[in-house]
PyMOL Python script that loads the backbone (N, CA, C, O; Angstrom):
from pymol import cmd

cmd.read_pdbstr("""\
ATOM      1  N   MET A   1       0.837  -1.183   0.000  1.00  0.00           N
ATOM      2  CA  MET A   1       0.000   0.000   0.000  1.00  0.00           C
ATOM      3  C   MET A   1       0.876   1.239   0.000  1.00  0.00           C
ATOM      4  O   MET A   1       1.841   1.318   0.760  1.00  0.00           O
ATOM      5  N   ASP A   2       0.560   2.176  -0.818  1.00  0.00           N
ATOM      6  CA  ASP A   2       1.369   3.389  -0.820  1.00  0.00           C
ATOM      7  C   ASP A   2       0.782   4.435   0.147  1.00  0.00           C
ATOM      8  O   ASP A   2      -0.364   4.324   0.582  1.00  0.00           O
ATOM      9  N   LEU A   3       1.579   5.427   0.463  1.00  0.00           N
ATOM     10  CA  LEU A   3       1.179   6.441   1.438  1.00  0.00           C
ATOM     11  C   LEU A   3       0.014   7.287   0.953  1.00  0.00           C
ATOM     12  O   LEU A   3      -0.788   7.742   1.767  1.00  0.00           O
ATOM     13  N   LEU A   4      -0.100   7.509  -0.343  1.00  0.00           N
ATOM     14  CA  LEU A   4      -1.201   8.310  -0.867  1.00  0.00           C
ATOM     15  C   LEU A   4      -2.538   7.627  -0.610  1.00  0.00           C
ATOM     16  O   LEU A   4      -3.514   8.287  -0.252  1.00  0.00           O
ATOM     17  N   PHE A   5      -2.590   6.312  -0.790  1.00  0.00           N
ATOM     18  CA  PHE A   5      -3.816   5.563  -0.542  1.00  0.00           C
ATOM     19  C   PHE A   5      -4.200   5.622   0.935  1.00  0.00           C
ATOM     20  O   PHE A   5      -5.369   5.818   1.268  1.00  0.00           O
ATOM     21  N   ILE A   6      -3.221   5.453   1.816  1.00  0.00           N
ATOM     22  CA  ILE A   6      -3.482   5.511   3.253  1.00  0.00           C
ATOM     23  C   ILE A   6      -3.948   6.913   3.651  1.00  0.00           C
ATOM     24  O   ILE A   6      -4.890   7.055   4.430  1.00  0.00           O
ATOM     25  N   ALA A   7      -3.300   7.935   3.125  1.00  0.00           N
ATOM     26  CA  ALA A   7      -3.710   9.308   3.416  1.00  0.00           C
ATOM     27  C   ALA A   7      -5.133   9.559   2.924  1.00  0.00           C
ATOM     28  O   ALA A   7      -5.928  10.190   3.620  1.00  0.00           O
ATOM     29  N   ALA A   8      -5.456   9.067   1.730  1.00  0.00           N
ATOM     30  CA  ALA A   8      -6.799   9.249   1.183  1.00  0.00           C
ATOM     31  C   ALA A   8      -7.846   8.582   2.070  1.00  0.00           C
ATOM     32  O   ALA A   8      -8.929   9.133   2.268  1.00  0.00           O
ATOM     33  N   LEU A   9      -7.537   7.405   2.604  1.00  0.00           N
ATOM     34  CA  LEU A   9      -8.487   6.727   3.493  1.00  0.00           C
ATOM     35  C   LEU A   9      -8.743   7.547   4.762  1.00  0.00           C
ATOM     36  O   LEU A   9      -9.889   7.702   5.185  1.00  0.00           O
ATOM     37  N   PHE A  10      -7.673   8.067   5.363  1.00  0.00           N
ATOM     38  CA  PHE A  10      -7.832   8.883   6.562  1.00  0.00           C
ATOM     39  C   PHE A  10      -8.598  10.172   6.265  1.00  0.00           C
ATOM     40  O   PHE A  10      -9.443  10.600   7.052  1.00  0.00           O
ATOM     41  N   ILE A  11      -8.295  10.774   5.137  1.00  0.00           N
ATOM     42  CA  ILE A  11      -8.959  12.018   4.777  1.00  0.00           C
ATOM     43  C   ILE A  11     -10.444  11.777   4.520  1.00  0.00           C
ATOM     44  O   ILE A  11     -11.284  12.552   4.978  1.00  0.00           O
ATOM     45  N   LEU A  12     -10.771  10.727   3.802  1.00  0.00           N
ATOM     46  CA  LEU A  12     -12.176  10.421   3.531  1.00  0.00           C
ATOM     47  C   LEU A  12     -12.918  10.060   4.818  1.00  0.00           C
ATOM     48  O   LEU A  12     -14.082  10.425   4.986  1.00  0.00           O
ATOM     49  N   ALA A  13     -12.253   9.350   5.724  1.00  0.00           N
ATOM     50  CA  ALA A  13     -12.871   9.044   7.020  1.00  0.00           C
ATOM     51  C   ALA A  13     -13.125  10.332   7.809  1.00  0.00           C
ATOM     52  O   ALA A  13     -14.162  10.476   8.457  1.00  0.00           O
ATOM     53  N   GLY A  14     -12.179  11.256   7.749  1.00  0.00           N
ATOM     54  CA  GLY A  14     -12.350  12.539   8.425  1.00  0.00           C
ATOM     55  C   GLY A  14     -13.484  13.348   7.827  1.00  0.00           C
ATOM     56  O   GLY A  14     -14.242  13.995   8.550  1.00  0.00           O
ATOM     57  N   MET A  15     -13.603  13.312   6.497  1.00  0.00           N
ATOM     58  CA  MET A  15     -14.699  14.023   5.843  1.00  0.00           C
ATOM     59  C   MET A  15     -16.043  13.401   6.216  1.00  0.00           C
ATOM     60  O   MET A  15     -17.014  14.118   6.458  1.00  0.00           O
ATOM     61  N   ALA A  16     -16.101  12.081   6.261  1.00  0.00           N
ATOM     62  CA  ALA A  16     -17.349  11.405   6.632  1.00  0.00           C
ATOM     63  C   ALA A  16     -17.732  11.739   8.076  1.00  0.00           C
ATOM     64  O   ALA A  16     -18.896  12.010   8.371  1.00  0.00           O
ATOM     65  N   PHE A  17     -16.744  11.717   8.968  1.00  0.00           N
ATOM     66  CA  PHE A  17     -17.024  12.038  10.364  1.00  0.00           C
ATOM     67  C   PHE A  17     -17.432  13.500  10.528  1.00  0.00           C
ATOM     68  O   PHE A  17     -18.366  13.804  11.269  1.00  0.00           O
ATOM     69  N   GLY A  18     -16.736  14.405   9.842  1.00  0.00           N
ATOM     70  CA  GLY A  18     -17.100  15.820   9.906  1.00  0.00           C
ATOM     71  C   GLY A  18     -18.495  16.074   9.370  1.00  0.00           C
ATOM     72  O   GLY A  18     -19.257  16.853   9.944  1.00  0.00           O
ATOM     73  N   GLY A  19     -18.831  15.412   8.259  1.00  0.00           N
ATOM     74  CA  GLY A  19     -20.182  15.557   7.707  1.00  0.00           C
ATOM     75  C   GLY A  19     -21.236  15.006   8.647  1.00  0.00           C
ATOM     76  O   GLY A  19     -22.301  15.601   8.810  1.00  0.00           O
ATOM     77  N   PHE A  20     -20.941  13.854   9.276  1.00  0.00           N
ATOM     78  CA  PHE A  20     -21.878  13.275  10.236  1.00  0.00           C
ATOM     79  C   PHE A  20     -22.106  14.222  11.410  1.00  0.00           C
ATOM     80  O   PHE A  20     -23.247  14.460  11.807  1.00  0.00           O
ATOM     81  N   VAL A  21     -21.027  14.758  11.963  1.00  0.00           N
ATOM     82  CA  VAL A  21     -21.142  15.666  13.112  1.00  0.00           C
ATOM     83  C   VAL A  21     -21.909  16.921  12.723  1.00  0.00           C
ATOM     84  O   VAL A  21     -22.718  17.420  13.505  1.00  0.00           O
ATOM     85  N   TYR A  22     -21.665  17.436  11.523  1.00  0.00           N
ATOM     86  CA  TYR A  22     -22.362  18.649  11.087  1.00  0.00           C
ATOM     87  C   TYR A  22     -23.854  18.388  10.864  1.00  0.00           C
ATOM     88  O   TYR A  22     -24.691  19.203  11.254  1.00  0.00           O
ATOM     89  N   LEU A  23     -24.187  17.257  10.239  1.00  0.00           N
ATOM     90  CA  LEU A  23     -25.581  16.982   9.896  1.00  0.00           C
ATOM     91  C   LEU A  23     -26.386  16.398  11.056  1.00  0.00           C
ATOM     92  O   LEU A  23     -27.598  16.601  11.125  1.00  0.00           O
ATOM     93  N   ASN A  24     -25.735  15.684  11.959  1.00  0.00           N
ATOM     94  CA  ASN A  24     -26.409  15.038  13.094  1.00  0.00           C
ATOM     95  C   ASN A  24     -25.800  15.504  14.404  1.00  0.00           C
ATOM     96  O   ASN A  24     -25.309  14.695  15.192  1.00  0.00           O
ATOM     97  N   THR A  25     -25.833  16.791  14.630  1.00  0.00           N
ATOM     98  CA  THR A  25     -25.143  17.380  15.776  1.00  0.00           C
ATOM     99  C   THR A  25     -25.665  16.848  17.104  1.00  0.00           C
ATOM    100  O   THR A  25     -24.882  16.454  17.969  1.00  0.00           O
ATOM    101  N   ALA A  26     -26.981  16.835  17.267  1.00  0.00           N
ATOM    102  CA  ALA A  26     -27.550  16.388  18.541  1.00  0.00           C
ATOM    103  C   ALA A  26     -27.194  14.925  18.811  1.00  0.00           C
ATOM    104  O   ALA A  26     -26.881  14.562  19.945  1.00  0.00           O
ATOM    105  N   LEU A  27     -27.239  14.089  17.777  1.00  0.00           N
ATOM    106  CA  LEU A  27     -26.880  12.674  17.942  1.00  0.00           C
ATOM    107  C   LEU A  27     -25.403  12.525  18.312  1.00  0.00           C
ATOM    108  O   LEU A  27     -25.059  11.695  19.153  1.00  0.00           O
ATOM    109  N   ALA A  28     -24.534  13.315  17.693  1.00  0.00           N
ATOM    110  CA  ALA A  28     -23.110  13.257  18.014  1.00  0.00           C
ATOM    111  C   ALA A  28     -22.865  13.639  19.471  1.00  0.00           C
ATOM    112  O   ALA A  28     -22.041  13.020  20.143  1.00  0.00           O
ATOM    113  N   ILE A  29     -23.567  14.643  19.957  1.00  0.00           N
ATOM    114  CA  ILE A  29     -23.416  15.060  21.353  1.00  0.00           C
ATOM    115  C   ILE A  29     -23.916  13.964  22.285  1.00  0.00           C
ATOM    116  O   ILE A  29     -23.276  13.671  23.294  1.00  0.00           O
ATOM    117  N   LYS A  30     -25.064  13.351  21.955  1.00  0.00           N
ATOM    118  CA  LYS A  30     -25.600  12.269  22.795  1.00  0.00           C
ATOM    119  C   LYS A  30     -24.658  11.066  22.798  1.00  0.00           C
ATOM    120  O   LYS A  30     -24.471  10.433  23.838  1.00  0.00           O
ATOM    121  N   MET A  31     -24.067  10.745  21.656  1.00  0.00           N
ATOM    122  CA  MET A  31     -23.113   9.635  21.597  1.00  0.00           C
ATOM    123  C   MET A  31     -21.908   9.916  22.481  1.00  0.00           C
ATOM    124  O   MET A  31     -21.413   9.021  23.165  1.00  0.00           O
ATOM    125  N   GLN A  32     -21.434  11.157  22.468  1.00  0.00           N
ATOM    126  CA  GLN A  32     -20.300  11.528  23.307  1.00  0.00           C
ATOM    127  C   GLN A  32     -20.671  11.417  24.788  1.00  0.00           C
ATOM    128  O   GLN A  32     -19.877  10.940  25.598  1.00  0.00           O
ATOM    129  N   MET A  33     -21.871  11.858  25.132  1.00  0.00           N
ATOM    130  CA  MET A  33     -22.314  11.773  26.524  1.00  0.00           C
ATOM    131  C   MET A  33     -22.427  10.311  26.971  1.00  0.00           C
ATOM    132  O   MET A  33     -22.046   9.977  28.093  1.00  0.00           O
ATOM    133  N   LYS A  34     -22.948   9.441  26.101  1.00  0.00           N
ATOM    134  CA  LYS A  34     -23.052   8.015  26.421  1.00  0.00           C
ATOM    135  C   LYS A  34     -21.671   7.391  26.614  1.00  0.00           C
ATOM    136  O   LYS A  34     -21.466   6.593  27.529  1.00  0.00           O
ATOM    137  N   PHE A  35     -20.730   7.758  25.751  1.00  0.00           N
ATOM    138  CA  PHE A  35     -19.366   7.241  25.882  1.00  0.00           C
ATOM    139  C   PHE A  35     -18.783   7.622  27.232  1.00  0.00           C
ATOM    140  O   PHE A  35     -18.198   6.780  27.913  1.00  0.00           O
ATOM    141  N   TYR A  36     -18.936   8.888  27.627  1.00  0.00           N
ATOM    142  CA  TYR A  36     -18.374   9.321  28.904  1.00  0.00           C
ATOM    143  C   TYR A  36     -19.055   8.635  30.080  1.00  0.00           C
ATOM    144  O   TYR A  36     -18.405   8.362  31.089  1.00  0.00           O
ATOM    145  N   GLU A  37     -20.366   8.346  29.972  1.00  0.00           N
ATOM    146  CA  GLU A  37     -21.044   7.622  31.042  1.00  0.00           C
ATOM    147  C   GLU A  37     -20.476   6.210  31.191  1.00  0.00           C
ATOM    148  O   GLU A  37     -20.375   5.699  32.306  1.00  0.00           O
ATOM    149  N   LYS A  38     -20.105   5.579  30.076  1.00  0.00           N
ATOM    150  CA  LYS A  38     -19.547   4.223  30.120  1.00  0.00           C
ATOM    151  C   LYS A  38     -18.198   4.185  30.836  1.00  0.00           C
ATOM    152  O   LYS A  38     -17.830   3.163  31.417  1.00  0.00           O
ATOM    153  N   ILE A  39     -17.463   5.292  30.797  1.00  0.00           N
ATOM    154  CA  ILE A  39     -16.177   5.321  31.512  1.00  0.00           C
ATOM    155  C   ILE A  39     -16.300   6.089  32.828  1.00  0.00           C
ATOM    156  O   ILE A  39     -15.324   6.620  33.357  1.00  0.00           O
ATOM    157  N   ASN A  40     -17.545   6.131  33.343  1.00  0.00           N
ATOM    158  CA  ASN A  40     -17.826   6.666  34.672  1.00  0.00           C
ATOM    159  C   ASN A  40     -17.637   8.172  34.800  1.00  0.00           C
ATOM    160  O   ASN A  40     -17.195   8.659  35.841  1.00  0.00           O
ATOM    161  N   TRP A  41     -17.968   8.899  33.759  1.00  0.00           N
ATOM    162  CA  TRP A  41     -17.941  10.354  33.804  1.00  0.00           C
ATOM    163  C   TRP A  41     -19.293  10.872  33.336  1.00  0.00           C
ATOM    164  O   TRP A  41     -19.900  10.298  32.432  1.00  0.00           O
ATOM    165  N   ARG A  42     -19.758  11.931  33.934  1.00  0.00           N
ATOM    166  CA  ARG A  42     -20.982  12.561  33.493  1.00  0.00           C
ATOM    167  C   ARG A  42     -20.614  13.905  32.876  1.00  0.00           C
ATOM    168  O   ARG A  42     -19.941  14.731  33.493  1.00  0.00           O
ATOM    169  N   MET A  43     -21.068  14.099  31.659  1.00  0.00           N
ATOM    170  CA  MET A  43     -20.735  15.313  30.917  1.00  0.00           C
ATOM    171  C   MET A  43     -22.030  15.979  30.486  1.00  0.00           C
ATOM    172  O   MET A  43     -22.869  15.351  29.841  1.00  0.00           O
ATOM    173  N   GLU A  44     -22.193  17.229  30.835  1.00  0.00           N
ATOM    174  CA  GLU A  44     -23.350  17.996  30.396  1.00  0.00           C
ATOM    175  C   GLU A  44     -22.877  19.378  29.969  1.00  0.00           C
ATOM    176  O   GLU A  44     -22.084  20.012  30.666  1.00  0.00           O
ATOM    177  N   PRO A  45     -23.363  19.842  28.829  1.00  0.00           N
ATOM    178  CA  PRO A  45     -23.008  21.211  28.444  1.00  0.00           C
ATOM    179  C   PRO A  45     -23.751  22.228  29.317  1.00  0.00           C
ATOM    180  O   PRO A  45     -24.879  21.987  29.748  1.00  0.00           O
ATOM    181  N   VAL A  46     -23.116  23.340  29.563  1.00  0.00           N
ATOM    182  CA  VAL A  46     -23.755  24.405  30.337  1.00  0.00           C
ATOM    183  C   VAL A  46     -24.912  24.990  29.537  1.00  0.00           C
ATOM    184  O   VAL A  46     -25.979  25.266  30.084  1.00  0.00           O
ATOM    185  N   SER A  47     -24.695  25.176  28.243  1.00  0.00           N
ATOM    186  CA  SER A  47     -25.720  25.717  27.345  1.00  0.00           C
ATOM    187  C   SER A  47     -25.816  24.814  26.119  1.00  0.00           C
ATOM    188  O   SER A  47     -24.898  24.782  25.300  1.00  0.00           O
ATOM    189  N   MET A  48     -26.921  24.081  25.989  1.00  0.00           N
ATOM    190  CA  MET A  48     -27.079  23.153  24.867  1.00  0.00           C
ATOM    191  C   MET A  48     -27.112  23.880  23.517  1.00  0.00           C
ATOM    192  O   MET A  48     -26.490  23.395  22.572  1.00  0.00           O
ATOM    193  N   PRO A  49     -27.808  25.023  23.376  1.00  0.00           N
ATOM    194  CA  PRO A  49     -27.755  25.704  22.069  1.00  0.00           C
ATOM    195  C   PRO A  49     -26.334  26.116  21.658  1.00  0.00           C
ATOM    196  O   PRO A  49     -25.967  26.026  20.486  1.00  0.00           O
ATOM    197  N   LYS A  50     -25.550  26.565  22.629  1.00  0.00           N
ATOM    198  CA  LYS A  50     -24.165  26.941  22.344  1.00  0.00           C
ATOM    199  C   LYS A  50     -23.338  25.702  21.981  1.00  0.00           C
ATOM    200  O   LYS A  50     -22.483  25.761  21.097  1.00  0.00           O
ATOM    201  N   GLU A  51     -23.593  24.589  22.661  1.00  0.00           N
ATOM    202  CA  GLU A  51     -22.878  23.347  22.371  1.00  0.00           C
ATOM    203  C   GLU A  51     -23.206  22.845  20.963  1.00  0.00           C
ATOM    204  O   GLU A  51     -22.321  22.380  20.245  1.00  0.00           O
ATOM    205  N   ILE A  52     -24.469  22.939  20.575  1.00  0.00           N
ATOM    206  CA  ILE A  52     -24.877  22.519  19.231  1.00  0.00           C
ATOM    207  C   ILE A  52     -24.199  23.399  18.182  1.00  0.00           C
ATOM    208  O   ILE A  52     -23.711  22.899  17.169  1.00  0.00           O
ATOM    209  N   LYS A  53     -24.172  24.698  18.424  1.00  0.00           N
ATOM    210  CA  LYS A  53     -23.524  25.617  17.475  1.00  0.00           C
ATOM    211  C   LYS A  53     -22.033  25.313  17.351  1.00  0.00           C
ATOM    212  O   LYS A  53     -21.501  25.255  16.243  1.00  0.00           O
ATOM    213  N   ASN A  54     -21.357  25.120  18.490  1.00  0.00           N
ATOM    214  CA  ASN A  54     -19.921  24.838  18.461  1.00  0.00           C
ATOM    215  C   ASN A  54     -19.617  23.494  17.811  1.00  0.00           C
ATOM    216  O   ASN A  54     -18.623  23.364  17.096  1.00  0.00           O
ATOM    217  N   THR A  55     -20.461  22.496  18.050  1.00  0.00           N
ATOM    218  CA  THR A  55     -20.251  21.180  17.457  1.00  0.00           C
ATOM    219  C   THR A  55     -20.447  21.234  15.950  1.00  0.00           C
ATOM    220  O   THR A  55     -19.703  20.591  15.209  1.00  0.00           O
ATOM    221  N   LYS A  56     -21.436  21.990  15.485  1.00  0.00           N
ATOM    222  CA  LYS A  56     -21.636  22.166  14.044  1.00  0.00           C
ATOM    223  C   LYS A  56     -20.409  22.823  13.408  1.00  0.00           C
ATOM    224  O   LYS A  56     -19.957  22.417  12.338  1.00  0.00           O
ATOM    225  N   ILE A  57     -19.886  23.834  14.078  1.00  0.00           N
ATOM    226  CA  ILE A  57     -18.694  24.528  13.567  1.00  0.00           C
ATOM    227  C   ILE A  57     -17.513  23.562  13.498  1.00  0.00           C
ATOM    228  O   ILE A  57     -16.773  23.569  12.514  1.00  0.00           O
ATOM    229  N   MET A  58     -17.322  22.728  14.530  1.00  0.00           N
ATOM    230  CA  MET A  58     -16.208  21.775  14.524  1.00  0.00           C
ATOM    231  C   MET A  58     -16.374  20.736  13.420  1.00  0.00           C
ATOM    232  O   MET A  58     -15.397  20.368  12.767  1.00  0.00           O
ATOM    233  N   GLY A  59     -17.599  20.257  13.204  1.00  0.00           N
ATOM    234  CA  GLY A  59     -17.843  19.295  12.133  1.00  0.00           C
ATOM    235  C   GLY A  59     -17.575  19.898  10.767  1.00  0.00           C
ATOM    236  O   GLY A  59     -16.963  19.257   9.912  1.00  0.00           O
ATOM    237  N   LEU A  60     -18.028  21.129  10.556  1.00  0.00           N
ATOM    238  CA  LEU A  60     -17.779  21.822   9.289  1.00  0.00           C
ATOM    239  C   LEU A  60     -16.289  22.079   9.092  1.00  0.00           C
ATOM    240  O   LEU A  60     -15.769  21.913   7.988  1.00  0.00           O
ATOM    241  N   PHE A  61     -15.599  22.483  10.160  1.00  0.00           N
ATOM    242  CA  PHE A  61     -14.161  22.716  10.080  1.00  0.00           C
ATOM    243  C   PHE A  61     -13.426  21.440   9.681  1.00  0.00           C
ATOM    244  O   PHE A  61     -12.541  21.478   8.827  1.00  0.00           O
ATOM    245  N   LEU A  62     -13.787  20.304  10.296  1.00  0.00           N
ATOM    246  CA  LEU A  62     -13.130  19.039   9.970  1.00  0.00           C
ATOM    247  C   LEU A  62     -13.365  18.664   8.516  1.00  0.00           C
ATOM    248  O   LEU A  62     -12.441  18.217   7.836  1.00  0.00           O
ATOM    249  N   PHE A  63     -14.586  18.840   8.032  1.00  0.00           N
ATOM    250  CA  PHE A  63     -14.908  18.522   6.639  1.00  0.00           C
ATOM    251  C   PHE A  63     -14.091  19.398   5.682  1.00  0.00           C
ATOM    252  O   PHE A  63     -13.497  18.888   4.732  1.00  0.00           O
ATOM    253  N   VAL A  64     -14.060  20.704   5.928  1.00  0.00           N
ATOM    254  CA  VAL A  64     -13.336  21.633   5.057  1.00  0.00           C
ATOM    255  C   VAL A  64     -11.832  21.384   5.136  1.00  0.00           C
ATOM    256  O   VAL A  64     -11.149  21.434   4.113  1.00  0.00           O
ATOM    257  N   PHE A  65     -11.305  21.118   6.332  1.00  0.00           N
ATOM    258  CA  PHE A  65      -9.885  20.842   6.489  1.00  0.00           C
ATOM    259  C   PHE A  65      -9.480  19.619   5.679  1.00  0.00           C
ATOM    260  O   PHE A  65      -8.443  19.626   5.015  1.00  0.00           O
ATOM    261  N   CYS A  66     -10.294  18.568   5.730  1.00  0.00           N
ATOM    262  CA  CYS A  66      -9.995  17.353   4.964  1.00  0.00           C
ATOM    263  C   CYS A  66     -10.105  17.608   3.468  1.00  0.00           C
ATOM    264  O   CYS A  66      -9.319  17.074   2.685  1.00  0.00           O
ATOM    265  N   LEU A  67     -11.071  18.415   3.073  1.00  0.00           N
ATOM    266  CA  LEU A  67     -11.207  18.772   1.663  1.00  0.00           C
ATOM    267  C   LEU A  67      -9.966  19.532   1.183  1.00  0.00           C
ATOM    268  O   LEU A  67      -9.460  19.271   0.092  1.00  0.00           O
ATOM    269  N   LEU A  68      -9.483  20.466   1.994  1.00  0.00           N
ATOM    270  CA  LEU A  68      -8.263  21.196   1.646  1.00  0.00           C
ATOM    271  C   LEU A  68      -7.052  20.274   1.610  1.00  0.00           C
ATOM    272  O   LEU A  68      -6.145  20.474   0.801  1.00  0.00           O
ATOM    273  N   ALA A  69      -7.029  19.269   2.475  1.00  0.00           N
ATOM    274  CA  ALA A  69      -5.924  18.303   2.460  1.00  0.00           C
ATOM    275  C   ALA A  69      -5.917  17.519   1.153  1.00  0.00           C
ATOM    276  O   ALA A  69      -4.854  17.262   0.589  1.00  0.00           O
ATOM    277  N   ILE A  70      -7.099  17.138   0.667  1.00  0.00           N
ATOM    278  CA  ILE A  70      -7.182  16.439  -0.620  1.00  0.00           C
ATOM    279  C   ILE A  70      -6.670  17.339  -1.741  1.00  0.00           C
ATOM    280  O   ILE A  70      -5.909  16.896  -2.601  1.00  0.00           O
ATOM    281  N   ILE A  71      -7.084  18.585  -1.728  1.00  0.00           N
ATOM    282  CA  ILE A  71      -6.647  19.527  -2.767  1.00  0.00           C
ATOM    283  C   ILE A  71      -5.138  19.721  -2.702  1.00  0.00           C
ATOM    284  O   ILE A  71      -4.471  19.731  -3.737  1.00  0.00           O
ATOM    285  N   TYR A  72      -4.594  19.875  -1.501  1.00  0.00           N
ATOM    286  CA  TYR A  72      -3.159  20.061  -1.335  1.00  0.00           C
ATOM    287  C   TYR A  72      -2.386  18.855  -1.867  1.00  0.00           C
ATOM    288  O   TYR A  72      -1.410  19.006  -2.602  1.00  0.00           O
ATOM    289  N   ILE A  73      -2.832  17.668  -1.491  1.00  0.00           N
ATOM    290  CA  ILE A  73      -2.145  16.455  -1.960  1.00  0.00           C
ATOM    291  C   ILE A  73      -2.232  16.339  -3.469  1.00  0.00           C
ATOM    292  O   ILE A  73      -1.256  15.968  -4.120  1.00  0.00           O
ATOM    293  N   LYS A  74      -3.388  16.650  -4.030  1.00  0.00           N
ATOM    294  CA  LYS A  74      -3.564  16.544  -5.477  1.00  0.00           C
ATOM    295  C   LYS A  74      -2.642  17.526  -6.212  1.00  0.00           C
ATOM    296  O   LYS A  74      -2.094  17.187  -7.261  1.00  0.00           O
ATOM    297  N   ILE A  75      -2.470  18.727  -5.676  1.00  0.00           N
ATOM    298  CA  ILE A  75      -1.651  19.740  -6.345  1.00  0.00           C
ATOM    299  C   ILE A  75      -0.163  19.537  -6.084  1.00  0.00           C
ATOM    300  O   ILE A  75       0.641  19.625  -7.011  1.00  0.00           O
ATOM    301  N   PHE A  76       0.215  19.267  -4.833  1.00  0.00           N
ATOM    302  CA  PHE A  76       1.619  19.285  -4.454  1.00  0.00           C
ATOM    303  C   PHE A  76       2.236  17.918  -4.179  1.00  0.00           C
ATOM    304  O   PHE A  76       3.403  17.852  -3.793  1.00  0.00           O
ATOM    305  N   ALA A  77       1.509  16.843  -4.360  1.00  0.00           N
ATOM    306  CA  ALA A  77       2.059  15.523  -4.049  1.00  0.00           C
ATOM    307  C   ALA A  77       3.227  15.202  -4.967  1.00  0.00           C
ATOM    308  O   ALA A  77       3.126  15.337  -6.187  1.00  0.00           O
ATOM    309  N   VAL A  78       4.326  14.781  -4.379  1.00  0.00           N
ATOM    310  CA  VAL A  78       5.487  14.350  -5.135  1.00  0.00           C
ATOM    311  C   VAL A  78       5.356  12.843  -5.278  1.00  0.00           C
ATOM    312  O   VAL A  78       5.429  12.116  -4.288  1.00  0.00           O
ATOM    313  N   GLU A  79       5.167  12.375  -6.484  1.00  0.00           N
ATOM    314  CA  GLU A  79       4.865  10.965  -6.705  1.00  0.00           C
ATOM    315  C   GLU A  79       5.968  10.036  -6.205  1.00  0.00           C
ATOM    316  O   GLU A  79       5.668   8.960  -5.688  1.00  0.00           O
ATOM    317  N   SER A  80       7.216  10.417  -6.343  1.00  0.00           N
ATOM    318  CA  SER A  80       8.284   9.523  -5.888  1.00  0.00           C
ATOM    319  C   SER A  80       8.273   9.355  -4.378  1.00  0.00           C
ATOM    320  O   SER A  80       8.595   8.278  -3.876  1.00  0.00           O
ATOM    321  N   TRP A  81       7.904  10.415  -3.635  1.00  0.00           N
ATOM    322  CA  TRP A  81       7.828  10.320  -2.175  1.00  0.00           C
ATOM    323  C   TRP A  81       6.607   9.525  -1.749  1.00  0.00           C
ATOM    324  O   TRP A  81       6.684   8.695  -0.844  1.00  0.00           O
ATOM    325  N   VAL A  82       5.476   9.781  -2.406  1.00  0.00           N
ATOM    326  CA  VAL A  82       4.218   9.156  -2.018  1.00  0.00           C
ATOM    327  C   VAL A  82       4.238   7.665  -2.319  1.00  0.00           C
ATOM    328  O   VAL A  82       3.693   6.881  -1.542  1.00  0.00           O
ATOM    329  N   ALA A  83       4.846   7.252  -3.418  1.00  0.00           N
ATOM    330  CA  ALA A  83       4.856   5.848  -3.821  1.00  0.00           C
ATOM    331  C   ALA A  83       5.943   5.041  -3.124  1.00  0.00           C
ATOM    332  O   ALA A  83       6.069   3.836  -3.344  1.00  0.00           O
ATOM    333  N   MET A  84       6.730   5.710  -2.280  1.00  0.00           N
ATOM    334  CA  MET A  84       7.820   5.036  -1.585  1.00  0.00           C
ATOM    335  C   MET A  84       7.259   4.025  -0.587  1.00  0.00           C
ATOM    336  O   MET A  84       6.343   4.362   0.164  1.00  0.00           O
ATOM    337  N   PRO A  85       7.777   2.800  -0.555  1.00  0.00           N
ATOM    338  CA  PRO A  85       7.258   1.827   0.421  1.00  0.00           C
ATOM    339  C   PRO A  85       7.631   2.214   1.836  1.00  0.00           C
ATOM    340  O   PRO A  85       8.682   2.809   2.073  1.00  0.00           O
ATOM    341  N   CYS A  86       6.775   1.879   2.762  1.00  0.00           N
ATOM    342  CA  CYS A  86       7.035   2.178   4.173  1.00  0.00           C
ATOM    343  C   CYS A  86       8.148   1.268   4.687  1.00  0.00           C
ATOM    344  O   CYS A  86       8.177   0.079   4.369  1.00  0.00           O
ATOM    345  N   SER A  87       9.049   1.815   5.469  1.00  0.00           N
ATOM    346  CA  SER A  87      10.136   1.010   6.016  1.00  0.00           C
ATOM    347  C   SER A  87      10.081   1.070   7.535  1.00  0.00           C
ATOM    348  O   SER A  87      10.870   1.773   8.167  1.00  0.00           O
ATOM    349  N   PHE A  88       9.157   0.339   8.107  1.00  0.00           N
ATOM    350  CA  PHE A  88       8.999   0.314   9.557  1.00  0.00           C
ATOM    351  C   PHE A  88       9.837  -0.786  10.136  1.00  0.00           C
ATOM    352  O   PHE A  88       9.847  -0.979  11.352  1.00  0.00           O
TER     353      PHE A  88
END
""", "prot")
cmd.dss("prot")
cmd.show_as("cartoon", "prot")
cmd.util.cbc("prot")
cmd.orient("prot")
């Protein structure tokens, strides 16, 4: 597997997650609250409307950031570096 393919998978996963958070903000917040309850923490926002607004902004930011990463890789990717096999 080359690095470009791995980067594309991470970027697409980030875009999917950002889109999910932006479109299903209340569900994303409830999922986060459930996760924290499972590890014995209770989390409640002080202001739910403000939390929804901030979560939408974070989801949109993640989506746009990943989109810009795709554009950057497409424009500036050096094929010899990207196709280099990983040497772990």
